[in-house]
N, C-alpha and C positions, 0 to 999 in steps of 0.2 A: 075362608079367611075374610074377616071384616076389612073394609077398605082402609080404615084408620090403622089397623094393624099392619096392612101392607105398606102404608105410607111410613109408618115407624120403622119397618124393616128396611125400606129404601133409604131413609135418612141414615140409619145405622151403616149401611153399606157405603154410602157417600162419605160419611164422616171418617170411615176407615180408609177408603181408597182415594177420595177426592173426585174420582170419575168412575162411572160404572156403566157397562153396556146393558142393553135390553136383554140380550141373551143370558147374561149372568143373573140378572134379576129374575128372569123367568125360571132358570134352573134353581136358584136359591129359594124362591117362594112357591114354585110348583103351580103356577097359574099361567094363563094364556098370554101371548104376546099382546093381543088387543086390550086385555085387562091392564097390563103394565103400561101400554101407551096412554090409556085413559088416565091412569094414576099420575104419569109423568106430566101430562097436560095440566091436570088439576094443581099439582105441586108447583108447576111453572107459573100458572096464573096467580098463585098465592105469593109468588116471588121467592119461594124457598129454594128452588133449583133453577138451572138453565139447561134447556134441552140442547143437545148437540147431535150430530150425525151418529145414529146407532146407539144413543144412550143419553146420559145426563151428567152434569157436573154441579158442584155446590156453587152458589152465588158468591160465597165468601163474605156475606153480610146478612143482617136481618132484612126481612121484606120491607119495602118502603112503607112509611107511615100510613099513606092512603090505602095501601093494600091491607094492612093490619086492621084498620078501622072497619073495613068491609068484610072481614073474615070471621066466621063462627060467631056472628053477632048474637044469635039466639042463646048459645051456651054462655057467652060473656054476660048477657043480661041476667040470666038465671044466677050466675055466680055473683054478680054484683048485688042482687037482691038478698042472697044468702049472707054475703059479707055485711051488708047493712043491718042484718038481724043480730050481729055480734057486737054492734056498737051501742053504747049507752050515752044518754044525755050527760053533759058535763065533762066528757072526755076530751083530751087533747090528742090529736091524731097526725101522724106523719103520713103523707101520700106522695108517691113519685109520679112520673109521667107515663102515658101509654094509653092504648085504646081501651084496655080493661079498666084502668083507673078512671077514665072519663065516664064510663058507665057506672062505676061505683059512686063517683061524685054525684051523678044524676039521682041514683037511688038514695043517697044520703042528704041531698040538698033540701028535701022537704022537711027534714028534722030541724030541731033548734037546740041551742045550748052547747054546740060543739065548737072546739077551737081547732082549725085546720091549718097545718103547716105544710106547705108544698113548694116544690120548685117548678111545678107545671102551670103554665098560664091558663090552659083549658080547664084544669081541675079548679083553680082559684076562681075563674070566671063563673063556673057553674054554681059554686057556693055563694059568691058575691051577688048573684042575680036575685037572691032571696034574702030577706032579713032574718035575723035570728041566730046566725053563726058568726064567729070571729075568724077572719081569714088572714093568714100571713103568707105572703109570697116571698120566698127566700131570694136574697140578692145573689149576684154573681155574674159570670159571663153568659150572655143569652145565646142560645142555639136556635136560630130561626127554623131550621129543618124539623126539630123535634118539639119546638115550642116550650122549651124549659131552660132554667138556669143551671149552670154547672161550673165545675172548677174548684180551686182551693178556697175561694171566698164563700162559696155555697156550703162546702163541707165544714168550714169554720163556723158558719152561722148555725148549722144543724146542731153543733155541740152545745149551743146555748139552751136547748130545749130538752125536757125530760118527759116525753109523752107517755100516756097510758098505753097507746097502741100504735104500731106501725103496720100500714097496709101497703103491700108492694106486689108487683106482677113481673116475674122474671121471664127470660127467654126459655129457660128450661128448669126442671126440677128433677133431681136424681138422688137416690138414697145415699151415695157415696160423695158426690160433688156438692150436694145441697142445691141451693138456688143460684142461678148464674145468668149472666147477660153477655152480649156480644161486645158492646162498647165499654172501654175502660172507664170513662168518666161517668157513665150511667151506673156502673157497678160501684164506683167510689161513693156516689150519692146513696145508693141502697145500703151499702155496708155501714156508712155513718148513721143512717136512720135506724138500722138494726141495733147498733151499739148502744143507743141511748133509750131504747124503748123497753117498757115493762113486758109487753107481749108483742109477738110478731105473727101477723096473719099474711099468708101468701095466697094470692088469687091466680089460679092457672088452669086453663082448659085442658082437655084430654090430650091435645096435640103436644103438650109440653112435658108429659110424663116420661121420665127416663132420658130426657134430653140434657146433654151437657154442652153448654155454650162456652165461649172463650174465657170468661173471667168469673170465677166463683166469688160470692159475696156473703153467703149465709149458710153455715152448716145445717144439715137436715135436722139434727137434734136441738137446734135453737129455734126451730119453727114450732110455735104453739098450735096453730091451726092452718091446715092446707084446705082451701076451699076450691073445689073443682066440680065438674059436671059428671053425670052418671056414666058417661061413656069411658071415663077413666078406669072404671071397674074392669074393663076388658083389656087394659094395658098390661103387657108383660112385666112392666116395671112397678106396678102399684103395690104388690105384696111387700117388696123390699122398702118402698117409701112408707107404707103404713107402719112398719116396724120402727122406722127411723124418726118420724115426726111425732109431735105430741098427740095430734088428733087430725082426722080427715072429716070435713063436712061436705056432703054431697048436695049439689044444687039441683 
């Protein structure tokens, strides 16, 4: 069993029970205790779980932003490059905040003729550092922890725009739940950006396949293109996701 499949199974057990013992994971997955201990260490280092005596519990939140920035960078860069290939000069684009979105911004910043509308300071800064693109930073209440604006004022401002494309990165993507995030206000921003866009592109690495986070914001059948890395092909969830979304582009 591939280690990412084991990680996915462990996440499923934790989402169901909240806490799970090493012994149960060993029984469910049919692998050694040492293998499971290594998996739990890796998941804990990512901030996805918290190790306790004899097992693990959910952290109850997304991993910290600095952890996310340092996780699966190679896959995210490949995804960002693929997303950039879907963008045409002259387009107006919504982008939200997050580690994947920062890499998408880097991949697109060398282009010109784009109008970028975002609530993320890091995304706006990457585009503004080069001439040739029109950058709009949405107003609203500033969240210093995530480096983005949010709240009712931000959502209201989003409604003014009618972009060609929305590019977003969720916490999870599932055939039934669609795209979802943990934080309510992040989900409200993403939902508003989806509502006004002609096309929706979701950027999500293999670890997000089949994951349902707390707040759903875009049904799977509204997603025009899901951009992910090749390791998603090994996910148990990908067959159902493939049937639900418009198209899957592998990076």
